[in-house]
N, C-alpha and C positions, 0 to 999 in steps of 0.2 A: 197233872195229865188230864184230870177231869175237865178243867177249864178249857183245854184245847178242843175236846169233843163238843162242849157247849158252844164254843166260838165257831166251830165248823158248822154246827147245826144252824146257828143264827145267821151266819154268812150265806149259807146255801138258800135259806128261806128268803133273806132280804134281797140278795143279788140275782138269784135265778128262779125263785118261786118253787123250788123243789124241797123235799124233806129228805133227811138222811135215811129215814126208814124206807124210802122208796127203793133203796138198794136191795132190800130183802123182800119186797112185795112184788106181786105180779098183777098185770092188768087182766081184763076179762078174757083176752085171747091167750093168756098164759105166758106172755112176754114180761121180762123184767121191766119194772118202771124206770130203773136207772142202773147202768152197768158200772163196774169198777173203773173202766176207762173213762166214762163220763164224769164220775166223781173226781178222778185225777185231773181231768181237764178243767173242771169247775174250780178246783182248789188252786191249780197253777195260774188261772186267769183272774183270780181275785184282785181287786184294786189294792193299791198300796196302803190304804187306810183301813182295810178289813180287819176285823177282830182276830181272825186266825193268824194273820201275819204278826200282829202285835203280841198275841199270846205265846207264839213260838219264839219271840225275841228277835224277829226280823226287823231290827231297827233301821237298816238301810232303806227299806222300802217306804218308810214313813216320809222321807224326804223326796220330793219330786225335783224336776229340773229347776223350777223357780227358786226353791230353797237352796239348792246347791249354787246357783248363780248368785244369789244374794250373799251367801257366805264368801264367795270369791271376791265380790265387790268390797265386802267388809275387810277382808284380808288385804286387798290392794290399798284401801284407804288408810288402814293402820300402818302399812309399810311406808306409804307416801308421807304421812304425818311424822313417822319416826325419822325418815331421811331428812325432812325439813327441820325437825327439832335438833338433829345432830349435825347439821351442815357446818362444816368448818371446825368442828370439835375434834380434839385428839382422840385416837382410838380408845385410849384408857379412860377417857372421860365421857364416852358415849353411853347412852342408856341402852339396856338390852333390847335386842330385836323383838318386836311383838310376836306373840304366839298366834298360830292360826286359830280362827274361829272354830269352836268345837263342832264336830260333825258326828252323826250317828255311826257307830261301828269303828271309829278311829280313836285309839287311846282309851281312856276311861275304863269301864268294867271289863271289856274284852281283853285289854292289855294286862289288867291285874289278874285275870283268870289264868294267864300263862304260868304263873308261879303258885297257883293254888295247891293245897295239899293233895287234892284228887289228881291234879295234873302231874305232880311230882311222883305220886305213887304209880300212876300209869307209866311214867317214864322209867321208873325202876323195874317194873314188871317187864317192859319191853327190853331193857338191857339184860335182865336175867334170861329171857327167852333167847336172845341173841347169843349170849354166852353158852347156854345149853346146846344150841344148834351148832355152834362152832366146835364144842367139845364132841358132839355126836359125829360131826364130819371128820374130825381128827381121829376118832376111834373107828371110822369106817362104817358106822351104823347107817348113815345116810350120805348121799352125794351132794 
């Protein structure tokens, strides 16, 4: 969590020329140097390569339009080559269809996290809460 704060501070300074401490300081007239609303706007508008986005695991933002289009071209070339290589071959003798070029946020770590022990424990807690609620409804304790 500490690295998130450091990333926010560095990004605010680099991209907007403000400091995080400005949130808690006042100018000579007694006005806040930066409001919470301004901070939120600054963070939301950070570029895709900002440290804050990377530190929070926002992998999707690392890729821009150019990277996504390049991945699409790679996928299309792989499929075209696969079709050409398997032209006229029987279905059972064809090589497997090529996998899509890896993209951030698709498959990989995020897919593996679905069955992590933490996720399974959270699922079990949710099922327990649902069962408790159903029992309370049946007993007339809640509607």
